[in-house]
Each structure stands twice: as C-alpha cells, then as structure tokens.
MITIDO-11301 format. One line per field, with one value per residue: residue number from 1; residue in one letter; x, y, z of N, C-alpha, C, O in turn. Coordinates in nm, 4 decimals, decimal comma. Example, Ala and Ser with C-alpha at 12.3 -4.5 7.8 and 13.67 -1.06 7.14 Angstrom:
2
k <- (1  2)
r <- (A  S)
n.x <- (1,3190  1,2850)
n.y <- (-0,5690  -0,2250)
n.z <- (0,7800  0,7080)
ca.x <- (1,2300  1,3670)
ca.y <- (-0,4500  -0,1060)
ca.z <- (0,7800  0,7140)
c.x <- (1,3200  1,2900)
c.y <- (-0,3300  0,0030)
c.z <- (0,7800  0,7870)
o.x <- (1,4236  1,3409)
o.y <- (-0,3319  0,1138)
o.z <- (0,8465  0,8039)
// end
This chain:
82
k <- (1  2  3  4  5  6  7  8  9  10  11  12  13  14  15  16  17  18  19  20  21  22  23  24  25  26  27  28  29  30  31  32  33  34  35  36  37  38  39  40  41  42  43  44  45  46  47  48  49  50  51  52  53  54  55  56  57  58  59  60  61  62  63  64  65  66  67  68  69  70  71  72  73  74  75  76  77  78  79  80  81  82)
r <- (M  E  L  K  I  N  I  G  Y  P  Q  V  M  E  L  V  G  Q  L  P  E  Q  D  I  Q  K  L  M  E  Q  I  Q  S  R  F  V  N  P  V  S  K  R  M  C  Y  E  E  H  T  P  I  R  E  L  I  M  Q  A  P  T  W  T  D  E  E  Y  N  N  Y  L  E  S  R  Q  Y  I  N  Q  S  R  L  K)
n.x <- (5,9254  6,0559  6,0471  6,1922  6,1627  6,3080  6,1742  6,0888  5,8135  5,7660  5,8528  5,6750  5,4372  5,4922  5,5040  5,2397  5,1101  5,1620  4,9910  4,6937  4,3749  4,1638  4,2998  4,4096  4,1782  4,1001  4,3199  4,2906  4,0504  4,1300  4,3244  4,1633  3,9980  4,1830  4,3552  4,2566  3,9785  3,9813  4,1230  3,9616  3,7353  3,8224  3,8542  3,6074  3,3605  3,1078  3,0790  2,9510  3,0937  3,1737  3,3061  3,2461  2,9697  2,9545  3,0717  2,8936  2,6665  2,7358  2,7025  2,6705  2,7924  2,6102  2,6307  2,5960  2,6537  2,9218  3,0347  2,9832  3,1526  3,4037  3,4065  3,4073  3,6534  3,8241  3,7778  3,8680  4,1390  4,2242  4,1896  4,3776  4,6534  4,9506)
n.y <- (5,0034  4,8309  4,7533  4,5785  4,4814  4,3486  4,2765  4,2036  4,0564  4,2066  4,4627  4,5191  4,5334  4,7551  4,9542  4,9443  5,0297  5,2983  5,4020  5,5926  5,5445  5,4949  5,3990  5,1686  5,0174  4,9845  4,8368  4,6040  4,5051  4,4540  4,2583  4,0561  4,0005  3,9309  3,7319  3,5771  3,5038  3,3665  3,1308  3,0147  2,9702  2,7754  2,5668  2,5056  2,3088  2,2810  2,2568  2,0750  1,8284  1,5550  1,3441  1,4028  1,3738  1,0989  0,9942  1,0869  0,9415  0,6871  0,3601  0,2909  0,1245  -0,0355  -0,0523  -0,3170  -0,4541  -0,3838  -0,5035  -0,7715  -0,7943  -0,7599  -0,9875  -1,1869  -1,1326  -1,1914  -1,4643  -1,5563  -1,4819  -1,6476  -1,8968  -1,9282  -2,0976  -2,1609)
n.z <- (-14,1065  -13,8322  -13,4906  -13,2335  -12,9011  -12,6169  -12,3332  -11,9935  -11,8070  -11,5623  -11,6409  -11,8455  -11,7001  -11,5452  -11,7417  -11,8369  -11,6103  -11,6189  -11,8021  -11,8877  -11,7239  -11,9048  -12,1309  -12,0257  -11,9866  -12,2563  -12,3475  -12,1935  -12,3000  -12,5628  -12,5204  -12,4146  -12,6390  -12,8396  -12,7373  -12,5120  -12,5540  -12,8137  -12,7447  -12,5463  -12,6980  -12,8762  -12,7033  -12,6199  -12,4775  -12,5528  -12,8192  -13,0932  -13,2042  -13,4259  -13,2863  -13,0221  -13,0245  -13,0749  -12,8427  -12,6491  -12,7122  -12,6596  -12,5111  -12,1608  -11,8660  -11,6094  -11,2482  -11,1740  -11,4127  -11,4437  -11,2151  -11,2782  -11,4962  -11,3684  -11,2050  -11,4005  -11,5253  -11,3162  -11,2856  -11,5365  -11,5199  -11,3112  -11,4214  -11,6178  -11,7675  -11,5932)
ca.x <- (6,0201  6,0167  6,1233  6,1724  6,2134  6,3078  6,1554  6,0200  5,6781  5,7597  5,8659  5,5480  5,3396  5,5288  5,4619  5,0933  5,0716  5,1790  4,8853  4,5695  4,2777  4,0893  4,3859  4,4214  4,0541  4,1098  4,4196  4,2304  3,9528  4,2029  4,3861  4,0547  3,9499  4,2892  4,4286  4,1818  3,8577  4,0057  4,1644  3,8461  3,6441  3,8747  3,8444  3,4682  3,3087  2,9708  3,0780  2,8983  3,1805  3,1342  3,3584  3,1691  2,8394  2,9736  3,0960  2,7724  2,5667  2,7906  2,6378  2,7473  2,7652  2,5543  2,7171  2,5826  2,7287  3,0642  3,0713  2,9871  3,2769  3,5158  3,4025  3,4498  3,7985  3,8893  3,7674  3,9582  4,2757  4,2532  4,1830  4,4887  4,7617  5,0679)
ca.y <- (5,0030  4,7363  4,7685  4,4676  4,5112  4,2310  4,3164  4,1035  4,0820  4,3196  4,5891  4,5416  4,5783  4,8924  5,0412  4,9487  5,1119  5,4395  5,4422  5,6439  5,4393  5,4630  5,3168  5,0371  4,9469  4,9461  4,7307  4,4824  4,4565  4,3976  4,1335  3,9583  3,9604  3,8731  3,6194  3,4927  3,4491  3,2614  3,0067  2,9534  2,9235  2,6502  2,4633  2,5004  2,1734  2,2822  2,2308  1,9439  1,7640  1,4146  1,2568  1,4314  1,3108  0,9553  0,9656  1,1133  0,8402  0,5547  0,2946  0,2861  0,0078  -0,0170  -0,1110  -0,4622  -0,5010  -0,3681  -0,6092  -0,8964  -0,7905  -0,7836  -1,1288  -1,2654  -1,1135  -1,2651  -1,6057  -1,5790  -1,4721  -1,7644  -2,0195  -1,9340  -2,1903  -2,0876)
ca.z <- (-13,9961  -13,7281  -13,3670  -13,1412  -12,7677  -12,5317  -12,1937  -11,9131  -11,7579  -11,4683  -11,7136  -11,9157  -11,6002  -11,5070  -11,8519  -11,8373  -11,4960  -11,6523  -11,8951  -11,8281  -11,6964  -12,0270  -12,2158  -11,9615  -12,0202  -12,3976  -12,3551  -12,1385  -12,3972  -12,6763  -12,4762  -12,4067  -12,7712  -12,9239  -12,6797  -12,4199  -12,6152  -12,9145  -12,6797  -12,4813  -12,8017  -12,9293  -12,6020  -12,5766  -12,4749  -12,6004  -12,9626  -13,1278  -13,3007  -13,4442  -13,1801  -12,9007  -13,0412  -13,0592  -12,7013  -12,5716  -12,7418  -12,6289  -12,3970  -12,0362  -11,7835  -11,4757  -11,1451  -11,1812  -11,5300  -11,4145  -11,1194  -11,3548  -11,5739  -11,2774  -11,1668  -11,5171  -11,5422  -11,2080  -11,3204  -11,6499  -11,4705  -11,2282  -11,5006  -11,7135  -11,7372  -11,5452)
c.x <- (5,9679  6,1084  6,0901  6,2387  6,2022  6,2995  6,0758  5,8831  5,6731  5,7709  5,7380  5,4435  5,3669  5,4849  5,3102  5,0434  5,0834  5,0714  4,7675  4,4677  4,1994  4,1717  4,4060  4,2972  4,0559  4,2075  4,3625  4,1299  4,0221  4,2701  4,2807  4,0151  4,0580  4,3491  4,3419  4,0624  3,8855  4,0467  4,0440  3,7447  3,6912  3,8539  3,7017  3,4149  3,1647  2,9634  3,0269  2,9815  3,1384  3,1836  3,2824  3,0323  2,8498  2,9906  2,9685  2,6641  2,6130  2,7183  2,7287  2,7064  2,6970  2,6532  2,7133  2,6625  2,8793  3,1126  3,0764  3,1151  3,3971  3,5214  3,4504  3,6001  3,8747  3,8889  3,8634  4,1032  4,3146  4,2610  4,2969  4,5935  4,8844  5,1951)
c.y <- (4,9110  4,7542  4,6511  4,5029  4,3847  4,2772  4,2088  4,1495  4,1991  4,4555  4,6225  4,5945  4,7220  4,9913  5,0547  5,0363  5,2606  5,4905  5,5037  5,5296  5,3986  5,3709  5,1775  4,9542  4,8989  4,8294  4,5988  4,4218  4,3914  4,2656  4,0232  3,9085  3,8919  3,7454  3,5252  3,4281  3,3458  3,1285  2,9390  2,9051  2,7912  2,5369  2,4466  2,3580  2,1672  2,2605  2,0908  1,8855  1,6186  1,3232  1,2793  1,3653  1,1594  0,9178  0,9830  1,0077  0,6991  0,4930  0,2958  0,1648  0,0499  -0,0760  -0,2634  -0,5198  -0,4918  -0,4762  -0,7462  -0,9048  -0,8224  -0,9300  -1,2176  -1,2539  -1,1919  -1,4145  -1,6403  -1,5770  -1,5943  -1,8922  -2,0302  -2,0342  -2,1124  -2,1552)
c.z <- (-13,8863  -13,6086  -13,2763  -13,0093  -12,6841  -12,3861  -12,1220  -11,8684  -11,6585  -11,5379  -11,7900  -11,8180  -11,5567  -11,6145  -11,8560  -11,7233  -11,5218  -11,7476  -11,8200  -11,8148  -11,8209  -12,1183  -12,1566  -11,9922  -12,1647  -12,4153  -12,3044  -12,2360  -12,5165  -12,6394  -12,4695  -12,5448  -12,8545  -12,8680  -12,5963  -12,4885  -12,7231  -12,8517  -12,6172  -12,5833  -12,8596  -12,8318  -12,5513  -12,5856  -12,5218  -12,7509  -12,9886  -13,2411  -13,3155  -13,3321  -13,0501  -12,9081  -13,0203  -12,9122  -12,6192  -12,5966  -12,7065  -12,5092  -12,2749  -11,9560  -11,6540  -11,3758  -11,1511  -11,2990  -11,5065  -11,3177  -11,1874  -11,4375  -11,4844  -11,2342  -11,2817  -11,5389  -11,4361  -11,2384  -11,4339  -11,6034  -11,3876  -11,3116  -11,6036  -11,6688  -11,6955  -11,5823)
o.x <- (5,8495  6,2299  5,9733  6,3533  6,0969  6,3999  6,0033  5,8428  5,5841  5,7055  5,6977  5,3704  5,2742  5,4346  5,2580  4,9452  5,0205  5,0623  4,7437  4,4752  4,1716  4,1183  4,4181  4,3078  4,0176  4,1799  4,3836  4,1252  3,9787  4,2718  4,3049  4,0003  4,0265  4,3901  4,3541  4,0474  3,8177  4,0078  4,0258  3,6741  3,6095  3,8375  3,6790  3,4239  3,1062  2,8540  3,0569  2,9441  3,0736  3,1106  3,2572  2,9847  2,7641  2,9308  2,9395  2,5785  2,5377  2,6777  2,8510  2,5984  2,7237  2,7491  2,8157  2,7303  2,9547  3,2197  3,1639  3,1774  3,4824  3,6292  3,5258  3,6669  3,9784  3,9895  3,9323  4,1821  4,4291  4,3323  4,3096  4,6186  4,9179  5,3031)
o.y <- (4,9138  4,7683  4,6269  4,5475  4,3210  4,3120  4,1319  4,2640  4,2835  4,5517  4,7385  4,6886  4,7999  5,0993  5,1643  5,1088  5,3406  5,6110  5,4716  5,4303  5,2803  5,2761  5,0797  4,8349  4,7854  4,7351  4,4940  4,2999  4,2871  4,1720  3,9107  3,7881  3,8025  3,6585  3,4035  3,3061  3,2431  3,0230  2,8183  2,8077  2,7039  2,4221  2,3801  2,2945  2,0591  2,2471  1,9983  1,8927  1,5641  1,2346  1,1844  1,3079  1,0991  0,8216  0,9028  0,9865  0,6030  0,5639  0,3013  0,1091  0,1564  -0,1424  -0,3298  -0,6216  -0,5814  -0,5336  -0,8274  -1,0106  -0,9031  -0,9892  -1,3126  -1,3532  -1,2518  -1,4826  -1,7421  -1,6624  -1,6390  -1,9856  -2,1332  -2,0529  -2,0102  -2,1062)
o.z <- (-13,8525  -13,6224  -13,2457  -13,0048  -12,6816  -12,3238  -12,1851  -11,8888  -11,6694  -11,4978  -11,7984  -11,8489  -11,5345  -11,5833  -11,8762  -11,7387  -11,4526  -11,7711  -11,7036  -11,8872  -11,8405  -12,1758  -12,2303  -12,0205  -12,1929  -12,4894  -12,3654  -12,2524  -12,5653  -12,7194  -12,5132  -12,5657  -12,9331  -12,9449  -12,6101  -12,4809  -12,7248  -12,9019  -12,6331  -12,5574  -12,8892  -12,8730  -12,4502  -12,6907  -12,5296  -12,8057  -12,9132  -13,3582  -13,2261  -13,2879  -12,9759  -12,8102  -12,9556  -12,8641  -12,5305  -12,5107  -12,7218  -12,4171  -12,2876  -11,9759  -11,5983  -11,4152  -11,1349  -11,2852  -11,5448  -11,3369  -11,1575  -11,4467  -11,5213  -11,2279  -11,2603  -11,5677  -11,4648  -11,2185  -11,4281  -11,6440  -11,3947  -11,2751  -11,6697  -11,5498  -11,7554  -11,5493)
// end
C-alpha cells in the first residue's frame, strides 16, 4: 500500500513541531545522514581526483611573467594589420 500526500513546507514544519523531542532528534539525524552528508561528500574538495591532481601540479605565472605576457599581447595587438 502506498500513500502520497502533497503538503507544503509550513505543514511539514507544523507536523514536526508536534513530535516529541526525542523523535525530532532522530529525524534530524536521519535527515543529516540521508540528504545532507551524501551531498557534502560528493562536493568534497579534499578528494584526490586525477583532474584535481593535474590542476594542483600545474605551473603558475609570477607577476613578472604575467606582465611580460600583457606587454607581448599589447605589442601583437598594435602590430596587426587593420
């Protein structure tokens, strides 16, 4: 047997408010384990995925190198035929 109820958030909160404190604690724990923790685990930035490793090992530019790049781009842009 299956029962589907279409109620809004305020009604859910009202129903939860009627529960004993122990049941509210149990509900909060279940919500954390079923809905919140799996999402945060998927979005964890501490995972060592191949793409993360590649990005973390990639070379970076110093300020001087970046300024040299900007100067070169400016020179190239000015030297183009119009």
